[in-house]
PyMOL Python script that loads the backbone (N, CA, C, O; Angstrom):
from pymol import cmd

cmd.read_pdbstr("""\
ATOM      1  N   CYS A   1      47.442  77.820  57.297  1.00  0.00           N
ATOM      2  CA  CYS A   1      47.025  78.504  58.514  1.00  0.00           C
ATOM      3  C   CYS A   1      45.528  78.788  58.491  1.00  0.00           C
ATOM      4  O   CYS A   1      44.873  78.714  59.531  1.00  0.00           O
ATOM      5  N   VAL A   2      44.982  79.109  57.338  1.00  0.00           N
ATOM      6  CA  VAL A   2      43.558  79.412  57.246  1.00  0.00           C
ATOM      7  C   VAL A   2      42.726  78.211  57.655  1.00  0.00           C
ATOM      8  O   VAL A   2      41.738  78.362  58.373  1.00  0.00           O
ATOM      9  N   CYS A   3      43.110  77.012  57.208  1.00  0.00           N
ATOM     10  CA  CYS A   3      42.369  75.809  57.556  1.00  0.00           C
ATOM     11  C   CYS A   3      42.403  75.562  59.055  1.00  0.00           C
ATOM     12  O   CYS A   3      41.373  75.252  59.654  1.00  0.00           O
ATOM     13  N   VAL A   4      43.577  75.696  59.669  1.00  0.00           N
ATOM     14  CA  VAL A   4      43.704  75.481  61.110  1.00  0.00           C
ATOM     15  C   VAL A   4      42.838  76.483  61.872  1.00  0.00           C
ATOM     16  O   VAL A   4      42.150  76.112  62.822  1.00  0.00           O
ATOM     17  N   CYS A   5      42.870  77.731  61.465  1.00  0.00           N
ATOM     18  CA  CYS A   5      42.079  78.754  62.141  1.00  0.00           C
ATOM     19  C   CYS A   5      40.590  78.488  61.993  1.00  0.00           C
ATOM     20  O   CYS A   5      39.831  78.618  62.954  1.00  0.00           O
ATOM     21  N   ASP A   6      40.168  78.111  60.777  1.00  0.00           N
ATOM     22  CA  ASP A   6      38.760  77.820  60.553  1.00  0.00           C
ATOM     23  C   ASP A   6      38.306  76.628  61.378  1.00  0.00           C
ATOM     24  O   ASP A   6      37.221  76.663  61.959  1.00  0.00           O
ATOM     25  N   CYS A   7      39.116  75.569  61.444  1.00  0.00           N
ATOM     26  CA  CYS A   7      38.756  74.384  62.221  1.00  0.00           C
ATOM     27  C   CYS A   7      38.660  74.708  63.694  1.00  0.00           C
ATOM     28  O   CYS A   7      37.733  74.262  64.370  1.00  0.00           O
ATOM     29  N   ARG A   8      39.594  75.468  64.192  1.00  0.00           N
ATOM     30  CA  ARG A   8      39.586  75.834  65.600  1.00  0.00           C
ATOM     31  C   ARG A   8      38.366  76.682  65.926  1.00  0.00           C
ATOM     32  O   ARG A   8      37.745  76.500  66.972  1.00  0.00           O
ATOM     33  N   ALA A   9      38.024  77.598  65.046  1.00  0.00           N
ATOM     34  CA  ALA A   9      36.868  78.460  65.266  1.00  0.00           C
ATOM     35  C   ALA A   9      35.592  77.639  65.336  1.00  0.00           C
ATOM     36  O   ALA A   9      34.695  77.970  66.110  1.00  0.00           O
ATOM     37  N   ASN A  10      35.488  76.577  64.547  1.00  0.00           N
ATOM     38  CA  ASN A  10      34.287  75.759  64.548  1.00  0.00           C
ATOM     39  C   ASN A  10      34.126  74.924  65.810  1.00  0.00           C
ATOM     40  O   ASN A  10      33.006  74.535  66.144  1.00  0.00           O
ATOM     41  N   THR A  11      35.212  74.638  66.519  1.00  0.00           N
ATOM     42  CA  THR A  11      35.109  73.829  67.723  1.00  0.00           C
ATOM     43  C   THR A  11      35.025  74.684  68.985  1.00  0.00           C
ATOM     44  O   THR A  11      34.824  74.151  70.076  1.00  0.00           O
ATOM     45  N   GLU A  12      35.174  75.988  68.853  1.00  0.00           N
ATOM     46  CA  GLU A  12      35.055  76.865  70.017  1.00  0.00           C
ATOM     47  C   GLU A  12      33.592  77.094  70.337  1.00  0.00           C
ATOM     48  O   GLU A  12      32.821  77.472  69.455  1.00  0.00           O
ATOM     49  N   PRO A  13      33.194  76.875  71.578  1.00  0.00           N
ATOM     50  CA  PRO A  13      31.809  77.121  71.941  1.00  0.00           C
ATOM     51  C   PRO A  13      31.448  78.591  71.774  1.00  0.00           C
ATOM     52  O   PRO A  13      32.186  79.468  72.225  1.00  0.00           O
ATOM     53  N   LYS A  14      30.342  78.858  71.142  1.00  0.00           N
ATOM     54  CA  LYS A  14      29.819  80.214  71.010  1.00  0.00           C
ATOM     55  C   LYS A  14      28.350  80.154  71.384  1.00  0.00           C
ATOM     56  O   LYS A  14      27.508  79.819  70.551  1.00  0.00           O
ATOM     57  N   THR A  15      28.041  80.473  72.620  1.00  0.00           N
ATOM     58  CA  THR A  15      26.671  80.383  73.104  1.00  0.00           C
ATOM     59  C   THR A  15      26.219  81.762  73.562  1.00  0.00           C
ATOM     60  O   THR A  15      26.759  82.780  73.129  1.00  0.00           O
ATOM     61  N   ASN A  16      25.231  81.784  74.434  1.00  0.00           N
ATOM     62  CA  ASN A  16      24.631  83.043  74.859  1.00  0.00           C
ATOM     63  C   ASN A  16      25.406  83.786  75.942  1.00  0.00           C
ATOM     64  O   ASN A  16      25.156  84.969  76.172  1.00  0.00           O
ATOM     65  N   SER A  17      26.332  83.120  76.604  1.00  0.00           N
ATOM     66  CA  SER A  17      27.063  83.786  77.684  1.00  0.00           C
ATOM     67  C   SER A  17      28.444  83.164  77.845  1.00  0.00           C
ATOM     68  O   SER A  17      28.655  82.003  77.496  1.00  0.00           O
ATOM     69  N   PRO A  18      29.382  83.944  78.376  1.00  0.00           N
ATOM     70  CA  PRO A  18      30.718  83.378  78.633  1.00  0.00           C
ATOM     71  C   PRO A  18      30.656  82.195  79.594  1.00  0.00           C
ATOM     72  O   PRO A  18      31.406  81.233  79.430  1.00  0.00           O
ATOM     73  N   PHE A  19      29.784  82.246  80.585  1.00  0.00           N
ATOM     74  CA  PHE A  19      29.669  81.140  81.541  1.00  0.00           C
ATOM     75  C   PHE A  19      29.159  79.881  80.837  1.00  0.00           C
ATOM     76  O   PHE A  19      29.652  78.780  81.080  1.00  0.00           O
ATOM     77  N   GLN A  20      28.179  80.057  79.972  1.00  0.00           N
ATOM     78  CA  GLN A  20      27.641  78.936  79.221  1.00  0.00           C
ATOM     79  C   GLN A  20      28.734  78.338  78.324  1.00  0.00           C
ATOM     80  O   GLN A  20      28.824  77.119  78.181  1.00  0.00           O
ATOM     81  N   ASP A  21      29.552  79.190  77.729  1.00  0.00           N
ATOM     82  CA  ASP A  21      30.679  78.714  76.928  1.00  0.00           C
ATOM     83  C   ASP A  21      31.626  77.867  77.768  1.00  0.00           C
ATOM     84  O   ASP A  21      32.121  76.838  77.306  1.00  0.00           O
ATOM     85  N   GLU A  22      31.877  78.295  78.996  1.00  0.00           N
ATOM     86  CA  GLU A  22      32.776  77.549  79.888  1.00  0.00           C
ATOM     87  C   GLU A  22      32.186  76.186  80.240  1.00  0.00           C
ATOM     88  O   GLU A  22      32.915  75.197  80.309  1.00  0.00           O
ATOM     89  N   VAL A  23      30.876  76.125  80.463  1.00  0.00           N
ATOM     90  CA  VAL A  23      30.228  74.840  80.761  1.00  0.00           C
ATOM     91  C   VAL A  23      30.359  73.908  79.561  1.00  0.00           C
ATOM     92  O   VAL A  23      30.699  72.735  79.715  1.00  0.00           O
ATOM     93  N   VAL A  24      30.088  74.430  78.368  1.00  0.00           N
ATOM     94  CA  VAL A  24      30.224  73.619  77.152  1.00  0.00           C
ATOM     95  C   VAL A  24      31.664  73.130  77.002  1.00  0.00           C
ATOM     96  O   VAL A  24      31.901  71.950  76.743  1.00  0.00           O
ATOM     97  N   ARG A  25      32.612  74.034  77.165  1.00  0.00           N
ATOM     98  CA  ARG A  25      34.028  73.679  77.027  1.00  0.00           C
ATOM     99  C   ARG A  25      34.412  72.582  78.039  1.00  0.00           C
ATOM    100  O   ARG A  25      35.122  71.639  77.693  1.00  0.00           O
ATOM    101  N   ALA A  26      33.947  72.710  79.264  1.00  0.00           N
ATOM    102  CA  ALA A  26      34.263  71.712  80.295  1.00  0.00           C
ATOM    103  C   ALA A  26      33.669  70.353  79.953  1.00  0.00           C
ATOM    104  O   ALA A  26      34.320  69.325  80.142  1.00  0.00           O
ATOM    105  N   LEU A  27      32.449  70.340  79.454  1.00  0.00           N
ATOM    106  CA  LEU A  27      31.827  69.064  79.090  1.00  0.00           C
ATOM    107  C   LEU A  27      32.518  68.432  77.888  1.00  0.00           C
ATOM    108  O   LEU A  27      32.689  67.214  77.839  1.00  0.00           O
ATOM    109  N   ILE A  28      32.911  69.249  76.924  1.00  0.00           N
ATOM    110  CA  ILE A  28      33.631  68.728  75.758  1.00  0.00           C
ATOM    111  C   ILE A  28      34.946  68.100  76.191  1.00  0.00           C
ATOM    112  O   ILE A  28      35.325  67.041  75.691  1.00  0.00           O
ATOM    113  N   LYS A  29      35.648  68.750  77.124  1.00  0.00           N
ATOM    114  CA  LYS A  29      36.905  68.187  77.626  1.00  0.00           C
ATOM    115  C   LYS A  29      36.650  66.938  78.458  1.00  0.00           C
ATOM    116  O   LYS A  29      37.371  65.950  78.322  1.00  0.00           O
ATOM    117  N   THR A  30      35.634  66.965  79.318  1.00  0.00           N
ATOM    118  CA  THR A  30      35.325  65.826  80.177  1.00  0.00           C
ATOM    119  C   THR A  30      35.033  64.580  79.362  1.00  0.00           C
ATOM    120  O   THR A  30      35.486  63.486  79.700  1.00  0.00           O
ATOM    121  N   PHE A  31      34.274  64.749  78.287  1.00  0.00           N
ATOM    122  CA  PHE A  31      33.884  63.609  77.459  1.00  0.00           C
ATOM    123  C   PHE A  31      34.784  63.404  76.245  1.00  0.00           C
ATOM    124  O   PHE A  31      34.498  62.564  75.391  1.00  0.00           O
ATOM    125  N   ASN A  32      35.882  64.178  76.167  1.00  0.00           N
ATOM    126  CA  ASN A  32      36.868  64.040  75.091  1.00  0.00           C
ATOM    127  C   ASN A  32      36.203  64.079  73.706  1.00  0.00           C
ATOM    128  O   ASN A  32      36.393  63.182  72.885  1.00  0.00           O
ATOM    129  N   LEU A  33      35.427  65.133  73.470  1.00  0.00           N
ATOM    130  CA  LEU A  33      34.654  65.251  72.233  1.00  0.00           C
ATOM    131  C   LEU A  33      35.266  66.211  71.221  1.00  0.00           C
ATOM    132  O   LEU A  33      34.710  66.379  70.136  1.00  0.00           O
ATOM    133  N   SER A  34      36.376  66.837  71.534  1.00  0.00           N
ATOM    134  CA  SER A  34      36.881  67.943  70.718  1.00  0.00           C
ATOM    135  C   SER A  34      37.235  67.554  69.286  1.00  0.00           C
ATOM    136  O   SER A  34      37.293  68.425  68.419  1.00  0.00           O
ATOM    137  N   ARG A  35      37.465  66.310  69.021  1.00  0.00           N
ATOM    138  CA  ARG A  35      37.836  65.894  67.656  1.00  0.00           C
ATOM    139  C   ARG A  35      36.623  65.580  66.784  1.00  0.00           C
ATOM    140  O   ARG A  35      36.757  65.401  65.573  1.00  0.00           O
ATOM    141  N   ASP A  36      35.450  65.512  67.389  1.00  0.00           N
ATOM    142  CA  ASP A  36      34.239  65.164  66.648  1.00  0.00           C
ATOM    143  C   ASP A  36      33.335  66.391  66.582  1.00  0.00           C
ATOM    144  O   ASP A  36      32.624  66.697  67.539  1.00  0.00           O
ATOM    145  N   LEU A  37      33.366  67.089  65.457  1.00  0.00           N
ATOM    146  CA  LEU A  37      32.633  68.338  65.312  1.00  0.00           C
ATOM    147  C   LEU A  37      31.129  68.152  65.521  1.00  0.00           C
ATOM    148  O   LEU A  37      30.470  69.028  66.081  1.00  0.00           O
ATOM    149  N   ASP A  38      30.585  67.022  65.078  1.00  0.00           N
ATOM    150  CA  ASP A  38      29.157  66.767  65.294  1.00  0.00           C
ATOM    151  C   ASP A  38      28.835  66.675  66.783  1.00  0.00           C
ATOM    152  O   ASP A  38      27.810  67.188  67.232  1.00  0.00           O
ATOM    153  N   GLN A  39      29.717  66.018  67.556  1.00  0.00           N
ATOM    154  CA  GLN A  39      29.507  65.903  68.998  1.00  0.00           C
ATOM    155  C   GLN A  39      29.652  67.258  69.686  1.00  0.00           C
ATOM    156  O   GLN A  39      28.928  67.554  70.636  1.00  0.00           O
ATOM    157  N   VAL A  40      30.581  68.078  69.210  1.00  0.00           N
ATOM    158  CA  VAL A  40      30.760  69.424  69.763  1.00  0.00           C
ATOM    159  C   VAL A  40      29.489  70.230  69.540  1.00  0.00           C
ATOM    160  O   VAL A  40      28.986  70.871  70.462  1.00  0.00           O
ATOM    161  N   GLU A  41      28.972  70.198  68.320  1.00  0.00           N
ATOM    162  CA  GLU A  41      27.737  70.925  68.009  1.00  0.00           C
ATOM    163  C   GLU A  41      26.566  70.391  68.823  1.00  0.00           C
ATOM    164  O   GLU A  41      25.728  71.162  69.290  1.00  0.00           O
ATOM    165  N   ASN A  42      26.508  69.080  68.994  1.00  0.00           N
ATOM    166  CA  ASN A  42      25.444  68.473  69.788  1.00  0.00           C
ATOM    167  C   ASN A  42      25.521  68.935  71.241  1.00  0.00           C
ATOM    168  O   ASN A  42      24.500  69.253  71.849  1.00  0.00           O
ATOM    169  N   MET A  43      26.730  68.971  71.795  1.00  0.00           N
ATOM    170  CA  MET A  43      26.895  69.410  73.180  1.00  0.00           C
ATOM    171  C   MET A  43      26.463  70.866  73.340  1.00  0.00           C
ATOM    172  O   MET A  43      25.788  71.211  74.310  1.00  0.00           O
ATOM    173  N   LYS A  44      26.851  71.723  72.388  1.00  0.00           N
ATOM    174  CA  LYS A  44      26.433  73.126  72.442  1.00  0.00           C
ATOM    175  C   LYS A  44      24.912  73.227  72.407  1.00  0.00           C
ATOM    176  O   LYS A  44      24.320  74.018  73.141  1.00  0.00           O
ATOM    177  N   SER A  45      24.289  72.435  71.561  1.00  0.00           N
ATOM    178  CA  SER A  45      22.836  72.453  71.431  1.00  0.00           C
ATOM    179  C   SER A  45      22.148  71.976  72.708  1.00  0.00           C
ATOM    180  O   SER A  45      21.163  72.568  73.149  1.00  0.00           O
ATOM    181  N   VAL A  46      22.671  70.907  73.295  1.00  0.00           N
ATOM    182  CA  VAL A  46      22.091  70.374  74.536  1.00  0.00           C
ATOM    183  C   VAL A  46      22.196  71.390  75.665  1.00  0.00           C
ATOM    184  O   VAL A  46      21.219  71.647  76.369  1.00  0.00           O
ATOM    185  N   VAL A  47      23.378  71.964  75.835  1.00  0.00           N
ATOM    186  CA  VAL A  47      23.568  72.955  76.911  1.00  0.00           C
ATOM    187  C   VAL A  47      22.673  74.163  76.675  1.00  0.00           C
ATOM    188  O   VAL A  47      22.067  74.678  77.615  1.00  0.00           O
ATOM    189  N   ASP A  48      22.584  74.617  75.435  1.00  0.00           N
ATOM    190  CA  ASP A  48      21.720  75.749  75.117  1.00  0.00           C
ATOM    191  C   ASP A  48      20.268  75.433  75.453  1.00  0.00           C
ATOM    192  O   ASP A  48      19.546  76.291  75.962  1.00  0.00           O
ATOM    193  N   SER A  49      19.839  74.208  75.172  1.00  0.00           N
ATOM    194  CA  SER A  49      18.460  73.799  75.439  1.00  0.00           C
ATOM    195  C   SER A  49      18.140  73.720  76.925  1.00  0.00           C
ATOM    196  O   SER A  49      17.042  74.086  77.346  1.00  0.00           O
ATOM    197  N   VAL A  50      19.094  73.243  77.724  1.00  0.00           N
ATOM    198  CA  VAL A  50      18.795  73.044  79.145  1.00  0.00           C
ATOM    199  C   VAL A  50      19.124  74.249  80.021  1.00  0.00           C
ATOM    200  O   VAL A  50      18.667  74.328  81.161  1.00  0.00           O
ATOM    201  N   PHE A  51      19.908  75.183  79.501  1.00  0.00           N
ATOM    202  CA  PHE A  51      20.294  76.326  80.329  1.00  0.00           C
ATOM    203  C   PHE A  51      19.078  77.085  80.848  1.00  0.00           C
ATOM    204  O   PHE A  51      19.069  77.546  81.990  1.00  0.00           O
ATOM    205  N   VAL A  52      18.062  77.212  80.017  1.00  0.00           N
ATOM    206  CA  VAL A  52      16.861  77.945  80.415  1.00  0.00           C
ATOM    207  C   VAL A  52      16.181  77.293  81.634  1.00  0.00           C
ATOM    208  O   VAL A  52      15.533  77.977  82.427  1.00  0.00           O
ATOM    209  N   LEU A  53      16.332  75.994  81.772  1.00  0.00           N
ATOM    210  CA  LEU A  53      15.733  75.290  82.909  1.00  0.00           C
ATOM    211  C   LEU A  53      16.376  75.668  84.238  1.00  0.00           C
ATOM    212  O   LEU A  53      15.757  75.523  85.292  1.00  0.00           O
ATOM    213  N   PHE A  54      17.606  76.150  84.193  1.00  0.00           N
ATOM    214  CA  PHE A  54      18.334  76.493  85.410  1.00  0.00           C
ATOM    215  C   PHE A  54      18.406  77.995  85.655  1.00  0.00           C
ATOM    216  O   PHE A  54      19.020  78.443  86.623  1.00  0.00           O
ATOM    217  N   ASP A  55      17.789  78.755  84.790  1.00  0.00           N
ATOM    218  CA  ASP A  55      17.709  80.209  84.940  1.00  0.00           C
ATOM    219  C   ASP A  55      16.485  80.525  85.792  1.00  0.00           C
ATOM    220  O   ASP A  55      15.457  80.969  85.282  1.00  0.00           O
ATOM    221  N   HIS A  56      16.610  80.292  87.083  1.00  0.00           N
ATOM    222  CA  HIS A  56      15.471  80.381  87.996  1.00  0.00           C
ATOM    223  C   HIS A  56      14.907  81.792  88.122  1.00  0.00           C
ATOM    224  O   HIS A  56      13.716  81.947  88.390  1.00  0.00           O
ATOM    225  N   ASP A  57      15.726  82.821  87.936  1.00  0.00           N
ATOM    226  CA  ASP A  57      15.209  84.186  88.058  1.00  0.00           C
ATOM    227  C   ASP A  57      14.774  84.780  86.717  1.00  0.00           C
ATOM    228  O   ASP A  57      14.294  85.912  86.663  1.00  0.00           O
ATOM    229  N   GLY A  58      14.945  84.002  85.619  1.00  0.00           N
ATOM    230  CA  GLY A  58      14.454  84.416  84.317  1.00  0.00           C
ATOM    231  C   GLY A  58      15.188  85.576  83.661  1.00  0.00           C
ATOM    232  O   GLY A  58      14.634  86.246  82.790  1.00  0.00           O
ATOM    233  N   ASP A  59      16.440  85.821  84.074  1.00  0.00           N
ATOM    234  CA  ASP A  59      17.178  86.952  83.495  1.00  0.00           C
ATOM    235  C   ASP A  59      17.964  86.589  82.236  1.00  0.00           C
ATOM    236  O   ASP A  59      18.671  87.434  81.687  1.00  0.00           O
ATOM    237  N   GLY A  60      17.849  85.348  81.775  1.00  0.00           N
ATOM    238  CA  GLY A  60      18.523  84.939  80.546  1.00  0.00           C
ATOM    239  C   GLY A  60      19.913  84.372  80.743  1.00  0.00           C
ATOM    240  O   GLY A  60      20.578  84.018  79.769  1.00  0.00           O
ATOM    241  N   THR A  61      20.368  84.278  81.990  1.00  0.00           N
ATOM    242  CA  THR A  61      21.673  83.703  82.292  1.00  0.00           C
ATOM    243  C   THR A  61      21.555  82.767  83.485  1.00  0.00           C
ATOM    244  O   THR A  61      20.584  82.820  84.239  1.00  0.00           O
ATOM    245  N   VAL A  62      22.547  81.921  83.642  1.00  0.00           N
ATOM    246  CA  VAL A  62      22.653  81.087  84.838  1.00  0.00           C
ATOM    247  C   VAL A  62      23.813  81.652  85.642  1.00  0.00           C
ATOM    248  O   VAL A  62      24.970  81.570  85.230  1.00  0.00           O
ATOM    249  N   ASP A  63      23.488  82.228  86.801  1.00  0.00           N
ATOM    250  CA  ASP A  63      24.540  82.815  87.621  1.00  0.00           C
ATOM    251  C   ASP A  63      25.101  81.782  88.593  1.00  0.00           C
ATOM    252  O   ASP A  63      24.668  80.630  88.605  1.00  0.00           O
ATOM    253  N   LYS A  64      26.049  82.197  89.392  1.00  0.00           N
ATOM    254  CA  LYS A  64      26.723  81.302  90.337  1.00  0.00           C
ATOM    255  C   LYS A  64      25.733  80.629  91.280  1.00  0.00           C
ATOM    256  O   LYS A  64      25.850  79.435  91.556  1.00  0.00           O
ATOM    257  N   HIS A  65      24.770  81.383  91.770  1.00  0.00           N
ATOM    258  CA  HIS A  65      23.799  80.821  92.725  1.00  0.00           C
ATOM    259  C   HIS A  65      22.891  79.785  92.054  1.00  0.00           C
ATOM    260  O   HIS A  65      22.560  78.759  92.649  1.00  0.00           O
ATOM    261  N   GLU A  66      22.495  80.066  90.809  1.00  0.00           N
ATOM    262  CA  GLU A  66      21.660  79.114  90.081  1.00  0.00           C
ATOM    263  C   GLU A  66      22.461  77.870  89.707  1.00  0.00           C
ATOM    264  O   GLU A  66      21.923  76.763  89.700  1.00  0.00           O
ATOM    265  N   PHE A  67      23.723  78.047  89.400  1.00  0.00           N
ATOM    266  CA  PHE A  67      24.579  76.916  89.066  1.00  0.00           C
ATOM    267  C   PHE A  67      24.794  76.014  90.281  1.00  0.00           C
ATOM    268  O   PHE A  67      24.782  74.789  90.169  1.00  0.00           O
ATOM    269  N   LEU A  68      24.990  76.638  91.439  1.00  0.00           N
ATOM    270  CA  LEU A  68      25.328  75.887  92.652  1.00  0.00           C
ATOM    271  C   LEU A  68      24.135  75.569  93.549  1.00  0.00           C
ATOM    272  O   LEU A  68      24.324  74.987  94.617  1.00  0.00           O
ATOM    273  N   LYS A  69      22.927  75.925  93.158  1.00  0.00           N
ATOM    274  CA  LYS A  69      21.743  75.695  93.989  1.00  0.00           C
ATOM    275  C   LYS A  69      21.664  74.216  94.382  1.00  0.00           C
ATOM    276  O   LYS A  69      21.564  73.346  93.517  1.00  0.00           O
ATOM    277  N   PRO A  70      21.707  73.934  95.696  1.00  0.00           N
ATOM    278  CA  PRO A  70      21.732  72.542  96.160  1.00  0.00           C
ATOM    279  C   PRO A  70      20.528  71.742  95.668  1.00  0.00           C
ATOM    280  O   PRO A  70      19.379  72.135  95.867  1.00  0.00           O
ATOM    281  N   GLY A  71      20.812  70.622  95.027  1.00  0.00           N
ATOM    282  CA  GLY A  71      19.773  69.709  94.590  1.00  0.00           C
ATOM    283  C   GLY A  71      19.033  70.116  93.335  1.00  0.00           C
ATOM    284  O   GLY A  71      18.390  69.275  92.707  1.00  0.00           O
ATOM    285  N   ASP A  72      19.104  71.385  92.947  1.00  0.00           N
ATOM    286  CA  ASP A  72      18.302  71.858  91.812  1.00  0.00           C
ATOM    287  C   ASP A  72      19.114  72.691  90.835  1.00  0.00           C
ATOM    288  O   ASP A  72      18.567  73.223  89.868  1.00  0.00           O
ATOM    289  N   GLY A  73      20.409  72.809  91.075  1.00  0.00           N
ATOM    290  CA  GLY A  73      21.254  73.626  90.211  1.00  0.00           C
ATOM    291  C   GLY A  73      21.870  72.818  89.089  1.00  0.00           C
ATOM    292  O   GLY A  73      21.811  71.589  89.070  1.00  0.00           O
ATOM    293  N   LEU A  74      22.456  73.535  88.163  1.00  0.00           N
ATOM    294  CA  LEU A  74      23.073  72.892  87.012  1.00  0.00           C
ATOM    295  C   LEU A  74      24.237  72.002  87.429  1.00  0.00           C
ATOM    296  O   LEU A  74      24.420  70.929  86.855  1.00  0.00           O
ATOM    297  N   ALA A  75      25.020  72.419  88.406  1.00  0.00           N
ATOM    298  CA  ALA A  75      26.174  71.622  88.849  1.00  0.00           C
ATOM    299  C   ALA A  75      25.730  70.256  89.374  1.00  0.00           C
ATOM    300  O   ALA A  75      26.283  69.232  88.974  1.00  0.00           O
ATOM    301  N   ASP A  76      24.731  70.234  90.271  1.00  0.00           N
ATOM    302  CA  ASP A  76      24.247  68.958  90.808  1.00  0.00           C
ATOM    303  C   ASP A  76      23.628  68.085  89.718  1.00  0.00           C
ATOM    304  O   ASP A  76      23.742  66.860  89.764  1.00  0.00           O
ATOM    305  N   THR A  77      22.984  68.703  88.749  1.00  0.00           N
ATOM    306  CA  THR A  77      22.385  67.952  87.653  1.00  0.00           C
ATOM    307  C   THR A  77      23.456  67.296  86.797  1.00  0.00           C
ATOM    308  O   THR A  77      23.319  66.134  86.414  1.00  0.00           O
ATOM    309  N   ILE A  78      24.520  68.030  86.496  1.00  0.00           N
ATOM    310  CA  ILE A  78      25.627  67.464  85.709  1.00  0.00           C
ATOM    311  C   ILE A  78      26.276  66.320  86.480  1.00  0.00           C
ATOM    312  O   ILE A  78      26.539  65.259  85.914  1.00  0.00           O
ATOM    313  N   ILE A  79      26.534  66.528  87.761  1.00  0.00           N
ATOM    314  CA  ILE A  79      27.153  65.481  88.591  1.00  0.00           C
ATOM    315  C   ILE A  79      26.272  64.237  88.639  1.00  0.00           C
ATOM    316  O   ILE A  79      26.769  63.118  88.507  1.00  0.00           O
ATOM    317  N   ALA A  80      24.969  64.426  88.828  1.00  0.00           N
ATOM    318  CA  ALA A  80      24.044  63.290  88.879  1.00  0.00           C
ATOM    319  C   ALA A  80      24.020  62.547  87.540  1.00  0.00           C
ATOM    320  O   ALA A  80      23.961  61.318  87.509  1.00  0.00           O
ATOM    321  N   SER A  81      24.064  63.290  86.448  1.00  0.00           N
ATOM    322  CA  SER A  81      24.057  62.668  85.117  1.00  0.00           C
ATOM    323  C   SER A  81      25.324  61.855  84.900  1.00  0.00           C
ATOM    324  O   SER A  81      25.270  60.748  84.364  1.00  0.00           O
ATOM    325  N   LEU A  82      26.455  62.396  85.311  1.00  0.00           N
ATOM    326  CA  LEU A  82      27.711  61.665  85.151  1.00  0.00           C
ATOM    327  C   LEU A  82      27.729  60.405  85.992  1.00  0.00           C
ATOM    328  O   LEU A  82      28.232  59.373  85.546  1.00  0.00           O
ATOM    329  N   GLN A  83      27.189  60.468  87.205  1.00  0.00           N
ATOM    330  CA  GLN A  83      27.158  59.288  88.068  1.00  0.00           C
ATOM    331  C   GLN A  83      26.203  58.239  87.512  1.00  0.00           C
ATOM    332  O   GLN A  83      26.455  57.040  87.630  1.00  0.00           O
ATOM    333  N   PHE A  84      25.100  58.691  86.903  1.00  0.00           N
ATOM    334  CA  PHE A  84      24.122  57.771  86.318  1.00  0.00           C
ATOM    335  C   PHE A  84      24.720  57.015  85.131  1.00  0.00           C
ATOM    336  O   PHE A  84      24.402  55.846  84.913  1.00  0.00           O
ATOM    337  N   GLN A  85      25.580  57.676  84.371  1.00  0.00           N
ATOM    338  CA  GLN A  85      26.153  57.076  83.169  1.00  0.00           C
ATOM    339  C   GLN A  85      27.273  56.094  83.476  1.00  0.00           C
ATOM    340  O   GLN A  85      27.672  55.339  82.589  1.00  0.00           O
ATOM    341  N   ARG A  86      27.778  56.073  84.659  1.00  0.00           N
ATOM    342  CA  ARG A  86      28.897  55.160  84.997  1.00  0.00           C
ATOM    343  C   ARG A  86      28.439  53.764  85.179  1.00  0.00           C
ATOM    344  O   ARG A  86      29.248  52.880  85.464  1.00  0.00           O
TER     345      ARG A  86
END
""", "prot")
cmd.dss("prot")
cmd.show_as("cartoon", "prot")
cmd.util.cbc("prot")
cmd.orient("prot")
């Protein structure tokens, strides 16, 4: 049980905010990365690095309005990136 708990804890996103954790979790599921710990860590690092770019009011978080900002929000950026990769 200890091994299972430790492994699960290592794949759970732990970032600066619950919302950021949800974004990481969604991307890990979208790209089916949960079995590759290096990819999970890489995804957490990438999201952590880019989150500041979408924090338009500088309060240290990305809120709903910043996430959904048309053309310049995190949601549109993720969608554009996914379409580019296809």
